[in-house]
Rosetta silent file (secondary structure, phi, psi, omega in degrees, C-alpha in Angstrom):
SEQUENCE: XXXXXXXXXXXXXXXXXXXXXXXXXXXXXXXXXXXXXXXXXXXXXXXXXXXXXXXXXXXXXXXXXXXXXXXXXXXXXXXXXXXXXXXXXXXX
SCORE:     score description
SCORE:     0.000 S_00000001
   1 L     0.000  145.352 -177.910    5.649   20.144  -13.690 S_00000001
   2 L    66.857   31.154  174.294    6.944   22.232  -10.790 S_00000001
   3 L   -64.735  147.406 -175.286    3.775   21.846   -8.762 S_00000001
   4 E  -109.931  113.398  178.269    4.205   23.240   -5.256 S_00000001
   5 L  -118.746   28.627 -178.825    3.235   20.983   -2.340 S_00000001
   6 L   -57.901  129.123 -178.407    5.359   22.792    0.234 S_00000001
   7 L    61.198   18.230 -179.541    4.175   22.013    3.813 S_00000001
   8 L   -68.281  147.248  175.906    1.273   19.961    2.444 S_00000001
   9 E   -95.240  104.747 -177.452   -0.523   17.474    4.722 S_00000001
  10 L  -114.567   18.400 -176.855   -0.445   14.205    2.741 S_00000001
  11 L   -54.610  131.604  174.254   -0.886   11.804    5.656 S_00000001
  12 L    56.726   25.704  178.064   -2.324    8.390    4.768 S_00000001
  13 L   -89.151  158.439  179.608   -3.121    9.493    1.183 S_00000001
  14 E  -108.902  106.927  178.642   -2.988    7.192   -1.819 S_00000001
  15 L  -112.892   20.752 -178.074   -0.744    8.527   -4.593 S_00000001
  16 L   -56.381  132.072  178.962   -0.001    5.129   -6.151 S_00000001
  17 L    73.132    5.237  179.759    0.906    5.480   -9.835 S_00000001
  18 L   -78.449  162.847  178.470    0.842    9.310   -9.643 S_00000001
  19 E  -114.719  117.870  178.595    3.294   11.633  -11.339 S_00000001
  20 L  -119.909   10.731 -169.626    5.034   14.247   -9.204 S_00000001
  21 L   -55.362  131.880  178.975    8.183   14.698  -11.266 S_00000001
  22 L    82.923    3.166 -177.177    9.760   18.091  -10.733 S_00000001
  23 L   -77.553  157.753  173.203    7.418   18.985   -7.823 S_00000001
  24 E   -98.610  119.025  179.910    8.356   20.884   -4.653 S_00000001
  25 L  -122.619   29.022 -177.020    7.531   18.783   -1.577 S_00000001
  26 L   -61.424  136.694  178.323    9.558   20.678    1.004 S_00000001
  27 L    56.359   14.574  176.793    8.379   20.130    4.596 S_00000001
  28 L   -69.078  148.336  177.179    5.435   18.044    3.372 S_00000001
  29 E  -111.767  112.498 -177.088    4.092   15.420    5.786 S_00000001
  30 L  -123.129   44.875  178.935    3.358   12.098    4.060 S_00000001
  31 L   -59.400  126.079 -179.441    3.121    9.795    7.052 S_00000001
  32 L    57.126   23.590  176.112    1.836    6.349    5.886 S_00000001
  33 L   -76.587  153.773  179.430    1.189    7.721    2.395 S_00000001
  34 E  -107.330  114.130  177.382    1.181    5.284   -0.515 S_00000001
  35 L  -116.242   28.958 -177.688    3.488    6.212   -3.384 S_00000001
  36 L   -57.358  123.510  177.718    3.662    2.710   -4.920 S_00000001
  37 L    67.945   10.417  179.917    4.873    3.022   -8.523 S_00000001
  38 L   -75.967  150.623  176.038    4.714    6.839   -8.396 S_00000001
  39 E   -96.506  104.278  179.709    7.080    8.991  -10.444 S_00000001
  40 L  -111.948   22.758 -176.556    8.833   11.314   -7.989 S_00000001
  41 L   -66.729  146.005  177.393   11.851   11.990  -10.209 S_00000001
  42 L    62.516   23.819  178.871   13.514   15.410  -10.023 S_00000001
  43 L   -92.926  154.279  175.811   11.493   16.431   -6.932 S_00000001
  44 E  -102.470  109.863 -175.786   12.715   18.558   -4.057 S_00000001
  45 L  -118.020   38.217  179.389   11.779   16.695   -0.865 S_00000001
  46 L   -61.943  129.709  177.370   13.846   18.655    1.666 S_00000001
  47 L    59.836   31.728  178.484   12.745   18.102    5.276 S_00000001
  48 L   -84.974  144.311  178.851    9.875   15.844    4.180 S_00000001
  49 E   -99.971  113.117 -179.020    8.264   13.412    6.612 S_00000001
  50 L  -124.391   31.702  178.897    7.880    9.981    4.972 S_00000001
  51 L   -56.163  127.752  177.530    7.554    7.837    8.085 S_00000001
  52 L    57.190   19.356  177.054    6.034    4.427    7.185 S_00000001
  53 L   -73.749  154.955  177.970    5.285    5.633    3.628 S_00000001
  54 E  -103.360  109.381  178.816    5.100    3.012    0.894 S_00000001
  55 L  -111.942   24.558 -179.989    7.597    3.799   -1.896 S_00000001
  56 L   -54.071  125.154  178.793    7.549    0.339   -3.460 S_00000001
  57 L    56.763   19.551  176.183    8.734    0.583   -7.099 S_00000001
  58 L   -74.086  153.013  178.446    8.613    4.389   -6.963 S_00000001
  59 E  -102.890  112.057 -178.985   10.917    6.376   -9.241 S_00000001
  60 L  -120.140   31.061 -179.673   12.989    8.818   -7.203 S_00000001
  61 L   -60.922  131.997  179.574   15.746    9.477   -9.765 S_00000001
  62 L    60.645   18.416  179.319   17.600   12.768   -9.159 S_00000001
  63 L   -79.777  144.617  176.785   15.359   13.513   -6.178 S_00000001
  64 E  -102.763  113.419 -177.019   16.726   15.657   -3.345 S_00000001
  65 E  -116.558   41.615 -176.454   15.822   14.055   -0.006 S_00000001
  66 L   -72.884  139.290  177.140   17.987   16.150    2.326 S_00000001
  67 L    57.530   23.874 -179.992   17.019   16.240    6.024 S_00000001
  68 L   -95.216  155.113 -176.652   13.988   14.034    5.306 S_00000001
  69 E  -108.609  112.228 -179.267   12.700   11.285    7.580 S_00000001
  70 L  -110.626   25.183 -178.410   12.166    7.863    5.959 S_00000001
  71 L   -57.210  123.725  178.590   11.821    5.921    9.222 S_00000001
  72 L    73.979    3.742  179.735    9.875    2.724    8.610 S_00000001
  73 L   -69.419  146.120  176.645    9.329    3.519    4.924 S_00000001
  74 E   -94.901  119.127 -175.921    9.018    0.617    2.477 S_00000001
  75 L  -122.455   16.755 -179.175   11.505    1.225   -0.369 S_00000001
  76 L   -58.583  124.898  178.792   11.615   -2.175   -2.052 S_00000001
  77 L    78.665   -1.579 -179.868   12.236   -1.796   -5.771 S_00000001
  78 L   -70.377  145.097 -179.759   12.451    2.025   -5.563 S_00000001
  79 E  -101.212  107.347  179.082   14.829    3.736   -7.975 S_00000001
  80 L  -105.234   29.265 -178.788   17.086    6.217   -6.195 S_00000001
  81 L   -56.257  124.920  177.826   19.449    6.738   -9.173 S_00000001
  82 L    60.900   16.689  176.507   21.458    9.946   -8.781 S_00000001
  83 L   -75.186  155.369  177.804   19.303   10.991   -5.799 S_00000001
  84 E  -109.032  116.578  179.763   20.770   13.155   -3.031 S_00000001
  85 E  -127.354  149.204  172.146   20.212   11.720    0.453 S_00000001
  86 L  -139.295 -177.983 -179.844   21.757   12.605    3.788 S_00000001
  87 L   -75.325  143.199  175.483   21.317   11.652    7.415 S_00000001
  88 L   -61.380  132.651  177.942   18.165   12.766    9.161 S_00000001
  89 L  -106.642  106.662  179.671   18.920   15.750   11.352 S_00000001
  90 L   -96.165  145.428  176.352   16.801   15.605   14.503 S_00000001
  91 L   -78.014  140.062 -179.931   16.515   18.429   16.939 S_00000001
  92 L   -96.838    0.000    0.000   17.832   17.686   20.382 S_00000001
């Protein structure tokens, strides 16, 4: 619990079925990463890049996804109960 993955390069990695609950994933890049069925509850995912990531059936309960990019992500069956999400803030 409370593992720190801040600014980690997770591109195209397979984390299906993994447990990340309570982890820090701030500014991590998970482009095309596979989180199918992963437990990401209670994680801090501020400014995370999740473009085209697979979050099918992932648990994201109480996760903070502020300023994160979910463009093209697959979220079918994902649990976002009590999660905090906002609009992506892109630099102009």
